[in-house]
C-alpha positions in Angstrom: 98.9 113.3 108.5 95.7 113.0 111.0 95.5 111.6 113.9 93.5 108.8 112.4 96.2 107.8 109.7 98.7 108.4 112.5 100.8 104.6 112.7 99.7 103.1 109.8 101.7 102.4 106.8 102.2 105.6 104.2 100.6 103.4 101.1 97.0 102.4 103.9 97.3 105.8 105.2 96.9 107.6 101.2 94.0 104.8 100.6 92.1 105.7 103.6 92.6 109.3 102.8 91.4 109.3 99.1 88.6 107.0 100.3 87.4 109.5 102.5 87.9 112.2 99.7 85.4 110.0 97.4 82.9 108.7 99.7 82.7 112.4 101.3 83.2 110.5 104.5 85.9 111.9 107.5 89.1 109.5 107.6 87.9 107.3 110.5 84.7 106.8 109.2 86.7 105.8 105.8 88.5 103.5 108.1 85.6 102.2 110.3 84.2 101.1 106.8 87.3 99.5 105.4 87.8 97.7 108.9 84.2 96.4 108.4 84.5 95.6 105.0 87.4 93.2 105.8 85.9 91.7 109.3 82.6 90.5 106.8 84.9 89.7 104.0 87.2 87.3 106.5 84.0 86.1 109.0 82.6 84.9 105.0 85.4 82.9 104.0 85.8 81.2 107.4 82.0 80.4 107.9 82.7 78.8 104.2 85.2 76.8 105.7 82.9 76.3 108.7 80.1 74.9 106.9 82.2 72.5 104.5 83.5 70.6 107.8 86.9 72.3 107.2 87.2 74.0 110.4 85.2 74.2 114.3 83.1 76.8 115.4 85.9 77.0 117.9 88.9 78.0 115.5 86.4 80.2 113.9 85.8 82.0 116.8 89.6 82.1 117.4 90.7 83.8 114.1 88.3 86.4 114.3 89.3 87.1 118.3 86.4 86.2 119.5 84.6 83.7 121.9 82.7 81.0 120.5 79.4 82.4 122.2 79.9 85.6 120.8 80.5 83.7 117.5 77.5 81.9 117.6 75.3 84.9 118.4 77.1 86.4 115.3 76.4 84.0 112.8 72.5 83.6 114.1 72.2 87.4 113.8 73.1 87.2 110.1 70.4 83.8 109.8 73.5 81.5 109.1 73.3 78.2 110.7 75.6 77.5 113.6 75.6 73.6 112.9 77.3 72.3 110.2 75.8 68.8 110.1 
């Protein structure tokens, strides 16, 4: 097991190794890409709820482990509205 996959559940470690082999990335880059994809997916899910008025910007930030200000800038960087009114 490589340093990157040490501590990961065996099935996740195998998935990372397979993705790395399939994409030609090293395991670290493959793991980073997976985390980034999941982050973007979670951000999209939370943003949808925010736009529908189901959650606040503060709750969105809390769920991502960020400050409101960081989330505000993150959304602006992506061209997304930061007011749900």
